[in-house]
ROFIMI-912573 format. One line per field, with one value per residue (C-alpha): residue in three letters; residue number from 1; x, y negated, z negated. Coordinates in Angstrom, 1 decimal, m for minus. Last residue first. Layout:
r <- [ALA ...];
k <- [NUM ...];
x <- [X ...];
y <- [Y ...];
z <- [Z ...];
***
This chain:
r <- [PRO ILE LYS GLU ALA THR PHE VAL GLN SER ALA GLN ARG ARG ALA LEU LYS GLU GLU LEU SER LEU ALA GLY GLU VAL ALA LEU ILE GLN TYR GLN LYS HIS LYS LEU ASN GLY MET SER LYS ARG LEU GLN LYS LEU SER SER ALA GLU ILE ASP GLN LYS LEU LEU LYS GLN MET GLU ARG SER PRO CYS GLY PRO ASP LEU ILE LEU LEU CYS LEU THR ARG ASN LYS LYS GLU GLU ILE GLY ILE VAL THR ARG SER HIS GLY GLN HIS GLN LEU TYR ILE PRO PRO LYS SER THR CYS VAL VAL LYS PRO SER GLY GLU GLY GLU SER SER TYR TYR ASN LEU ILE TRP GLU PHE LEU ARG PRO HIS THR GLY LEU PRO GLY THR SER LYS HIS PHE ASP VAL ILE HIS CYS LYS VAL ARG LEU SER THR LEU LEU ILE TYR VAL GLU CYS ALA GLY ILE TRP ALA LYS THR GLY GLN LEU ARG ASN ASN LEU GLN SER ALA GLY GLN PRO ASP PHE GLY GLU LYS TRP ALA ASP GLU ILE MET SER GLN ILE LYS PRO ILE CYS PRO ILE LEU MET GLY LYS LEU CYS ASP ASN TYR ALA ASP ASN GLN LEU LEU SER SER LEU LEU MET GLN PHE ASN ARG TYR GLY CYS GLY TRP GLY LYS ASP GLY LEU SER SER HIS PHE HIS ASP VAL VAL SER SER LEU TRP VAL ARG ARG VAL ASP THR ALA ALA ASN GLN TYR TYR ARG HIS LEU ALA GLU ILE ILE GLY SER THR LYS THR LYS GLY ASP ASP PHE GLY LEU ALA LEU SER GLU MET MET ASP ALA LYS ARG ARG HIS PHE GLU SER PRO PRO MET ARG GLY ARG ASN VAL GLU ILE GLU MET ASN ARG LEU GLN GLN GLN LYS TYR GLY GLY SER ASN ASP LEU GLY TYR GLN ARG GLN LEU LYS GLN PHE GLU GLU ILE GLU GLN ARG SER GLU GLU SER ARG ARG LYS ARG ASP GLU GLU GLN GLN LEU GLN HIS ALA LEU GLN LEU ASP GLY SER CYS GLN VAL ARG ASP MET GLY GLU LEU PRO ILE ASP LEU LEU ASN ALA HIS LYS THR LYS VAL HIS THR GLU MET ASP GLU SER HIS GLU GLU ILE LYS GLY CYS PHE PRO CYS GLU PRO PRO SER TYR THR THR GLU TYR VAL SER GLY LYS ILE GLU THR LEU SER SER GLN LYS GLU ARG SER LYS LEU PHE LYS ARG SER GLU THR LEU ASN GLU SER TYR PHE GLY GLU HIS LYS LEU THR SER ASP LYS THR LEU ASN GLN ALA SER ASN LYS PRO HIS ASN SER ALA CYS GLY SER LEU ILE SER SER ASN VAL GLU MET GLY CYS GLN LEU THR ASN ASP LYS LYS ASN ASP SER THR GLY TYR GLN VAL THR ASN ILE ARG GLU PHE ASN ARG GLU LEU THR ASN GLN GLU PHE HIS ALA THR GLU ILE HIS PHE CYS MET GLU ASP TYR ASN VAL GLY SER LEU LYS CYS PHE PRO CYS ILE ILE GLU SER GLU MET HIS VAL ILE LEU HIS ALA LYS MET ASP PRO GLU SER THR VAL THR GLU GLY CYS ILE ASN CYS SER LEU MET];
k <- [541 540 539 538 537 536 535 534 533 532 531 530 529 528 527 526 525 524 523 522 521 520 519 518 517 516 515 514 513 512 511 510 509 508 507 506 505 504 503 502 501 500 499 498 497 496 495 494 493 492 491 490 489 488 487 486 485 484 483 482 481 480 479 478 477 476 475 474 473 472 471 470 469 468 467 466 465 464 463 462 461 460 459 458 457 456 455 454 453 452 451 450 449 448 447 446 445 444 443 442 441 440 439 438 437 436 435 434 433 432 431 430 429 428 427 426 425 424 423 422 421 420 419 418 417 416 415 414 413 412 411 410 409 408 407 406 405 404 403 402 401 400 399 398 397 396 395 394 393 392 391 390 389 388 387 386 385 384 383 382 381 380 379 378 377 376 375 374 373 372 371 370 369 368 367 366 365 364 363 362 361 360 359 358 357 356 355 354 353 352 351 350 349 348 347 346 345 344 343 342 341 340 339 338 337 336 335 334 333 332 331 330 329 328 327 326 325 324 323 322 321 320 319 318 317 316 315 314 313 312 311 310 309 308 307 306 305 304 303 302 301 300 299 298 297 296 295 294 293 292 291 290 289 288 287 286 285 284 283 282 281 280 279 278 277 276 275 274 273 272 271 270 269 268 267 266 265 264 263 262 261 260 259 258 257 256 255 254 253 252 251 250 249 248 247 246 245 244 243 242 241 240 239 238 237 236 235 234 233 232 231 230 229 228 227 226 225 224 223 222 221 220 219 218 217 216 215 214 213 212 211 210 209 208 207 206 205 204 203 202 201 200 199 198 197 196 195 194 193 192 191 190 189 188 187 186 185 184 183 182 181 180 179 178 177 176 175 174 173 172 171 170 169 168 167 166 165 164 163 162 161 160 159 158 157 156 155 154 153 152 151 150 149 148 147 146 145 144 143 142 141 140 139 138 137 136 135 134 133 132 131 130 129 128 127 126 125 124 123 122 121 120 119 118 117 116 115 114 113 112 111 110 109 108 107 106 105 104 103 102 101 100 99 98 97 96 95 94 93 92 91 90 89 88 87 86 85 84 83 82 81 80 79 78 77 76 75 74 73 72 71 70 69 68 67 66 65 64 63 62 61 60 59 58 57 56 55 54 53 52 51 50 49 48 47 46 45 44 43 42 41 40 39 38 37 36 35 34 33 32 31 30 29 28 27 26 25 24 23 22 21 20 19 18 17 16 15 14 13 12 11 10 9 8 7 6 5 4 3 2 1];
x <- [m23.0 m23.5 m24.5 m27.2 m26.2 m26.9 m26.4 m28.0 m29.3 m29.6 m33.0 m34.5 m33.1 m34.5 m38.0 m37.8 m36.8 m39.6 m42.1 m40.7 m41.0 m37.9 m36.6 m35.2 m33.0 m29.4 m26.8 m24.0 m21.4 m19.2 m16.2 m14.1 m10.8 m9.6 m9.2 m10.7 m8.4 m8.9 m12.6 m11.9 m11.6 m11.9 m11.8 m8.0 m7.7 m10.3 m7.6 m5.8 m8.8 m8.3 m11.2 m11.9 m13.9 m11.9 m13.7 m12.0 m8.6 m10.0 m10.1 m6.3 m5.8 m8.4 m6.4 m7.2 m7.3 m11.0 m11.4 m14.2 m15.0 m16.3 m16.7 m15.7 m17.7 m16.8 m19.3 m16.8 m18.4 m17.6 m20.2 m19.3 m20.5 m21.3 m20.6 m19.0 m17.6 m14.4 m13.4 m10.1 m8.3 m10.1 m12.9 m15.8 m17.8 m20.5 m22.7 m23.7 m27.3 m29.6 m31.4 m29.9 m27.9 m27.8 m25.1 m25.3 m29.0 m30.8 m34.0 m34.8 m33.0 m33.4 m32.9 m29.5 m27.9 m28.6 m28.4 m24.9 m23.9 m25.0 m23.2 m20.0 m20.1 m21.0 m17.9 m15.6 m12.1 m9.7 m7.9 m11.1 m14.5 m16.8 m14.4 m15.6 m17.6 m19.5 m21.5 m24.5 m25.6 m28.9 m30.3 m33.4 m32.6 m34.5 m31.7 m31.0 m30.9 m28.2 m26.1 m26.8 m25.7 m22.6 m21.4 m22.0 m20.3 m17.0 m15.6 m12.0 m11.2 m9.0 m10.2 m11.5 m15.1 m15.6 m16.7 m18.9 m15.8 m15.4 m16.1 m19.0 m20.6 m20.4 m22.2 m24.8 m25.8 m28.5 m29.9 m30.6 m27.3 m25.6 m27.2 m26.0 m22.5 m22.8 m23.9 m20.9 m18.5 m20.1 m19.6 m15.9 m15.6 m17.3 m21.0 m22.4 m25.5 m28.9 m32.0 m34.3 m32.6 m35.6 m38.1 m35.8 m34.7 m36.7 m35.7 m32.1 m29.4 m29.0 m28.8 m25.8 m23.9 m24.7 m23.0 m19.9 m19.8 m20.2 m17.2 m15.2 m16.1 m15.1 m11.8 m10.8 m8.0 m4.7 m5.1 m7.8 m6.6 m4.2 m7.0 m8.8 m10.7 m14.3 m15.9 m19.4 m22.3 m25.0 m27.1 m25.3 m24.0 m24.8 m22.5 m23.1 m21.1 m17.8 m14.8 m15.7 m15.1 m15.7 m18.4 m21.3 m19.1 m17.2 m20.2 m21.8 m18.4 m18.3 m21.8 m21.0 m17.9 m19.5 m18.2 m14.8 m14.6 m11.4 m11.8 m15.5 m15.4 m17.3 m20.0 m20.1 m20.4 m17.7 m15.6 m15.9 m14.9 m11.9 m10.8 m11.1 m9.0 m6.4 m6.3 m5.6 m3.0 m1.1 m1.4 0.2 3.0 3.9 3.4 6.0 8.9 9.5 8.7 5.4 4.4 5.1 3.0 0.2 0.5 0.2 m2.8 m4.7 m3.8 m5.0 m8.3 m9.1 m8.5 m6.0 m3.4 m5.7 m4.6 m8.0 m7.3 m7.8 m4.2 m2.9 m5.2 m4.4 m0.7 m1.4 m3.3 m0.5 2.1 m0.1 m0.7 3.0 3.9 1.2 2.4 6.0 4.9 2.8 5.8 8.1 5.7 5.1 8.9 9.2 6.4 7.9 11.3 9.5 7.6 10.8 12.5 9.6 9.5 13.3 12.9 10.0 12.1 15.0 12.7 11.0 14.4 15.5 12.4 13.1 16.6 15.1 12.7 15.3 17.0 13.7 13.8 17.4 16.4 17.8 20.8 21.9 21.0 22.8 26.0 26.2 25.7 28.5 30.8 29.8 31.0 29.4 25.9 22.7 19.2 16.8 14.6 15.0 17.7 19.9 22.0 25.8 27.6 27.8 30.9 31.5 29.2 30.2 33.8 34.0 32.9 29.6 29.0 31.7 30.0 30.8 34.5 34.2 32.5 34.9 38.0 39.0 38.9 41.6 44.2 43.1 42.4 45.7 47.4 45.7 46.6 50.2 50.4 49.0 51.3 54.4 53.4 52.5 55.9 57.8 55.9 56.5 60.2 60.4 58.3 60.7 62.1 58.8 57.4 55.4 57.6 57.6 54.0 55.1 58.1 55.9 53.7 50.1 49.0 50.8 48.3 49.7 47.1 49.4 52.2 49.9 48.3 51.7 52.7 49.3 49.4 52.9 51.8 49.0 51.2 53.8 51.3 50.0 47.6 45.6 44.7 41.0 40.5 40.7 43.8 43.8 40.5 39.2 42.6 42.7 39.5 40.9 44.0 41.9 40.4 43.8 45.0 42.3 43.2 46.9 46.4 44.7 47.3 50.4 53.0 52.0 50.5 52.9 56.0 55.0 54.3 57.7 59.5 57.9 58.8 62.4 63.9 65.9 63.2 61.1 59.4 57.0 53.6 54.1 56.9 59.4 60.1 62.7 65.4 63.0 62.2 65.9 66.6 63.6 65.1 68.2 66.2 64.3 67.5 69.0 65.9 66.3 69.9 73.5 73.3 74.5 74.6 73.5 72.0 68.4 68.2 69.7 71.5 70.8 73.4];
y <- [m9.4 m7.0 m3.7 m1.3 2.3 4.8 8.5 10.1 13.4 11.7 10.4 13.9 14.5 11.1 12.2 15.5 13.7 11.3 14.1 15.9 12.6 10.7 9.3 5.8 3.1 4.5 2.3 3.5 0.9 0.7 m1.6 m2.7 m4.6 m4.1 m7.4 m6.6 m8.1 m11.7 m11.4 m10.5 m6.9 m6.3 m2.7 m2.2 m5.7 m4.7 m3.4 m6.7 m8.4 m6.2 m4.2 m4.4 m1.3 0.9 2.6 0.7 2.1 5.6 4.7 4.5 7.8 9.3 8.7 6.0 7.5 8.0 4.2 2.5 m1.0 m4.2 m6.8 m10.4 m13.5 m17.2 m19.6 m21.7 m20.2 m16.8 m14.4 m10.8 m7.8 m4.2 m0.4 m0.3 3.2 3.8 5.2 5.6 5.9 3.2 1.8 3.2 1.8 4.0 1.8 2.5 3.2 0.2 0.4 m2.9 m3.9 m7.7 m9.5 m13.3 m13.4 m16.2 m14.7 m12.2 m8.9 m7.1 m8.3 m9.4 m6.0 m5.7 m9.5 m9.6 m6.5 m8.3 m11.5 m9.7 m8.0 m11.2 m12.8 m10.3 m11.6 m11.5 m14.7 m16.8 m15.1 m12.8 m10.0 m7.2 m4.0 m4.6 m1.4 m0.8 2.8 3.8 5.8 7.8 10.9 13.9 16.4 16.7 12.9 12.9 15.4 13.6 10.2 11.6 13.1 9.7 7.7 9.6 13.1 14.3 17.8 19.7 23.1 26.3 25.2 22.3 23.9 22.9 22.2 18.8 16.8 19.3 18.6 14.9 15.3 17.6 15.0 16.9 20.1 22.3 24.0 20.7 20.2 23.6 22.7 19.6 21.8 24.2 21.3 20.0 23.5 23.5 20.1 21.1 20.3 17.9 19.8 20.1 21.2 18.8 16.6 15.8 15.4 13.9 11.1 8.2 9.5 8.2 10.1 12.6 9.6 8.1 11.4 11.8 8.5 9.4 13.0 11.4 9.2 12.3 14.1 11.0 10.7 14.3 13.9 13.0 14.9 17.5 20.5 18.7 16.5 13.4 11.1 11.2 8.2 8.6 6.2 4.5 2.1 m0.6 m3.8 m7.5 m10.2 m13.9 m17.1 m15.3 m17.4 m16.7 m13.0 m12.0 m10.8 m10.1 m9.2 m6.7 m5.0 m4.4 m3.1 m0.5 0.7 0.9 3.0 5.6 8.7 9.7 12.9 14.6 17.8 18.0 21.6 20.8 23.3 25.9 28.9 30.9 27.8 26.7 30.2 30.3 26.9 27.8 31.0 29.0 26.4 29.1 30.8 27.6 26.5 29.8 29.3 26.0 22.9 20.2 22.6 21.8 25.4 25.2 22.0 23.4 26.5 24.1 22.4 25.6 26.8 23.6 23.4 26.9 26.3 23.0 24.0 25.9 24.8 25.2 21.9 20.2 18.3 14.8 13.7 17.1 17.1 13.5 14.3 17.3 15.0 12.5 15.1 16.6 13.1 12.3 15.5 14.8 11.3 12.6 15.2 12.7 10.3 13.0 14.1 10.5 9.9 13.1 12.0 8.6 10.1 12.4 9.4 7.4 10.2 10.6 6.8 6.8 9.7 7.9 4.7 6.7 8.3 5.0 3.4 6.2 5.6 1.9 2.7 5.1 2.3 m0.5 0.9 0.4 m3.3 m3.5 m1.9 m4.3 m5.8 m2.8 m0.2 m2.1 m2.8 0.9 1.8 m0.5 1.0 4.5 3.5 3.7 2.9 4.8 3.4 6.0 3.5 4.7 7.4 5.2 7.5 8.0 9.1 12.9 15.0 18.8 19.7 16.8 17.2 20.7 19.6 20.6 17.2 14.6 11.3 11.5 11.3 7.9 6.4 8.0 6.8 4.1 6.5 4.4 6.7 10.2 9.4 7.6 10.6 12.9 10.5 10.5 14.3 14.7 12.1 13.7 17.2 16.1 14.4 17.3 19.7 17.6 17.5 21.2 22.0 20.1 23.2 25.0 27.1 30.3 32.6 30.2 31.3 34.7 33.3 30.6 33.1 32.3 35.6 34.7 31.9 29.2 26.8 23.8 25.9 27.7 24.5 23.0 26.0 26.1 22.4 22.6 25.5 23.5 20.4 22.5 24.2 20.9 22.1 23.7 20.3 20.5 23.3 20.9 20.1 16.4 15.5 19.0 20.0 16.8 17.9 21.3 19.6 17.6 20.8 22.3 19.2 19.7 23.4 22.6 20.0 22.5 25.2 23.0 24.8 28.4 28.6 25.9 27.6 31.0 29.6 27.8 31.1 32.9 30.1 29.9 27.4 24.3 21.8 20.5 17.2 17.4 17.6 18.4 20.9 20.6 23.3 21.7 24.2 27.0 25.4 25.0 28.7 29.6 27.6 29.7 32.9 31.5 30.4 33.9 35.4 32.9 34.0 32.7 30.2 26.6 24.3 20.7 20.3 19.5 19.8 23.4 24.2 27.4 29.1];
z <- [m34.9 m36.5 m34.9 m36.0 m35.2 m32.5 m32.2 m29.1 m30.3 m33.7 m32.7 m32.7 m36.2 m37.2 m36.1 m37.9 m41.2 m40.8 m40.4 m43.5 m45.5 m46.2 m49.5 m50.3 m48.8 m48.9 m47.2 m44.9 m44.0 m41.1 m40.7 m37.7 m37.1 m40.7 m42.6 m46.0 m48.6 m47.5 m48.2 m51.8 m53.1 m56.9 m58.0 m58.5 m60.0 m62.6 m65.0 m64.8 m66.5 m69.5 m70.7 m74.4 m75.4 m73.0 m70.2 m67.4 m68.4 m67.7 m64.0 m63.9 m65.5 m63.2 m60.1 m57.5 m54.0 m54.1 m54.2 m56.1 m54.8 m56.4 m53.7 m54.1 m52.9 m53.0 m54.4 m56.5 m59.6 m58.2 m56.9 m57.6 m55.7 m56.7 m56.4 m53.0 m52.2 m50.2 m46.8 m45.0 m41.7 m39.8 m41.8 m43.8 m46.7 m48.4 m50.4 m54.0 m54.9 m55.6 m59.0 m59.9 m63.0 m62.7 m64.9 m65.2 m65.7 m63.8 m62.3 m59.6 m60.2 m56.9 m53.3 m54.7 m54.0 m50.3 m49.7 m51.2 m49.1 m45.9 m46.8 m47.5 m44.1 m42.4 m44.0 m42.1 m41.9 m39.0 m39.7 m39.5 m39.7 m37.9 m37.1 m34.9 m35.0 m38.2 m37.7 m39.9 m40.7 m42.1 m45.0 m46.1 m48.0 m46.7 m47.5 m43.7 m43.7 m46.4 m44.4 m41.1 m42.6 m44.4 m41.0 m39.3 m42.0 m41.8 m42.1 m41.8 m40.9 m43.3 m42.1 m43.6 m43.4 m40.9 m37.7 m34.8 m32.7 m34.5 m31.4 m30.6 m33.9 m33.3 m30.0 m31.4 m34.0 m36.0 m34.5 m37.5 m36.9 m37.2 m40.6 m41.6 m40.6 m42.8 m45.8 m45.2 m45.3 m48.5 m50.0 m49.1 m50.8 m54.1 m54.5 m57.1 m58.5 m57.0 m58.9 m57.1 m54.5 m52.3 m55.0 m57.6 m55.3 m56.9 m60.4 m59.9 m61.7 m58.8 m56.4 m58.3 m58.3 m54.6 m53.7 m55.7 m54.2 m50.7 m51.5 m52.4 m49.2 m47.1 m49.1 m48.5 m45.9 m47.6 m50.8 m50.4 m52.5 m54.7 m55.9 m54.5 m56.9 m58.0 m59.7 m61.2 m60.4 m62.4 m60.2 m58.4 m60.0 m59.1 m60.5 m61.2 m61.8 m62.4 m63.5 m67.2 m66.7 m70.3 m72.6 m70.3 m67.4 m69.5 m71.0 m67.6 m66.3 m69.0 m68.2 m64.5 m65.2 m67.5 m65.7 m64.3 m62.2 m60.9 m63.0 m62.4 m61.2 m58.1 m57.4 m54.6 m57.1 m55.4 m54.8 m58.4 m59.6 m57.3 m58.5 m62.2 m61.6 m59.7 m62.5 m65.1 m63.0 m62.3 m66.0 m67.0 m64.4 m66.1 m63.9 m63.2 m62.9 m59.2 m58.3 m60.3 m58.6 m55.2 m56.1 m57.1 m53.7 m51.8 m53.8 m53.3 m49.6 m49.0 m50.9 m49.3 m45.7 m43.5 m41.0 m38.0 m36.6 m36.9 m40.2 m38.9 m39.1 m38.0 m35.0 m34.3 m34.2 m32.0 m29.6 m29.7 m28.9 m26.1 m24.7 m24.9 m23.0 m20.4 m20.0 m19.6 m17.0 m15.2 m15.0 m13.9 m11.2 m10.1 m9.8 m7.8 m5.5 m5.2 m4.2 m1.7 m0.2 0.0 1.8 4.2 4.7 5.4 7.9 9.6 9.8 11.3 13.8 14.6 15.0 17.3 19.3 19.3 20.6 23.2 24.4 24.4 27.6 29.4 28.8 30.0 33.3 36.0 34.2 32.1 34.7 37.5 35.4 34.6 38.2 39.3 36.7 38.0 41.4 44.9 43.7 44.5 43.6 42.3 40.2 36.6 36.6 38.9 41.1 40.8 43.9 44.5 44.2 44.5 47.4 49.7 48.7 50.0 53.5 55.1 56.7 56.5 55.9 52.2 53.1 54.6 51.6 49.1 50.9 48.3 45.4 43.7 42.1 42.8 46.5 46.8 45.4 47.9 50.8 49.8 49.5 53.0 54.6 53.0 54.1 57.6 58.1 56.8 58.9 62.0 61.3 60.8 63.8 66.2 67.8 67.9 65.0 65.7 63.7 60.8 59.8 58.6 56.7 55.3 53.4 53.9 52.2 49.0 48.1 45.9 47.0 47.4 49.0 51.3 52.4 53.3 55.4 57.1 57.9 59.3 61.6 63.0 63.5 65.3 67.5 68.9 71.6 68.9 67.4 68.5 66.0 63.1 61.1 60.2 58.6 57.7 56.4 54.4 52.7 52.0 50.6 48.2 46.9 46.5 44.6 42.0 41.5 41.4 38.7 36.5 37.0 36.9 34.8 35.2 38.7 40.1 38.7 40.0 43.5 43.4 42.5 45.3 47.8 46.9 44.5 45.1 44.3 41.3 42.1 39.1 40.8 44.4 43.6 46.5 49.1 51.6 50.8 51.6 55.0 55.9 55.1 57.2 60.0 60.1 60.2 63.2 64.9 64.5 66.0 69.0 69.7 69.7 66.9 66.8 63.7 64.3 60.8 61.5 65.3 65.1 68.4 70.5 72.7];
***
């Protein structure tokens, strides 16, 4: 008879005892992870594989380490311990090939107790390893073990020193290699700084692009404005403007259709002949002023008047841009009545504005003022381009009329006044007429006076009894009906208000005058043409 050491039950044969022990072994199977018990071996394997797969894998590695420690080949003399190790290993690994029923055949009488003790000790050691890693140093000494290939202690990346724990390695790196740890941070700072600089550069480029675009737009608008202002916008010339404005007058009821057709026919004839139709001309002004100063103007000590001159005002065809052409007509009207210029102006009549444009273009073709020609695209006919003192100069020079330009380029008196301009004009006219007459009618032609945006014609100068000076100026913007008031027998002082300009009335930043001095020989004309390649003017001061 055989007696069971666990429960005291007796069996009759050794096979019955083995079967009895297997029952005890199955009742002792406990899940190493959640303490589940009371199931057979196959059910426990299924439970571990499904519920504790990751934990089971880690525990299996630990079990292999313990196998090396406690279950070597030197323990063959203890069959019970060897068998217990195999049973426990099979449970942890979930391997069906190490079935406890097969292993139980080699158990001794006390195998169950030894198996239980080994199982408890093995699980305890594994949990201690997971919890504190206190046995790392001893385990690393085992050559060829699973642990040796799956775990290696932390090594310093800078000096190669090995520490037992990662916390120790972190402390070592922070204390011994703090300066090296700054390098990546600085690198990151440089990368960040580079990114910020690139973004700032892109933003600056976008801002510059917008600014350039806005500046370009403003320049284009300003250029187009200047083109319109100076008649270079290809909107037509004198003829087109005259017809368009007359049509407006008809549409507004201020001009009968019959008058429109009559004036159109007169204009076409004038343009064909190249002569001014005289519809804007007022003659006899100098004679009327001579009478007035002799009989009135008690506050005037002395007055100097130019030679005879006709007034021309702007018409519907050149309103807003024709002042330079009208002042040239005034100046030419005086020269044509002066015998000193008969040789160079023989047979000439007052040209219309399109004819004057053609004459200036001819002067350019001769070689006068190439820079000025380029600025006006070498073309005036069919445009509303403004002209100034330079264009009048080359036109008169091409006709062999001697003249020169004086540039009063800045103020020479208080409050932006130009006393030097008044003094120059006084000297120009007073060089003739020595003696003491109150009214001096000189042979001096009128003076062309230019300033920003407008030009006028100076026909004389007054000297008041208090020694102040006042210019007498004809303005192309003044209509004929106003000029006709000067031709009355008894001129009212208020009628001269439009002519009289005191020093306080002329405060533009800059003035230019063109004064005629006589006739030129052919050689002198050629010399002045050559000199006009680089145009210069006398400057005061």
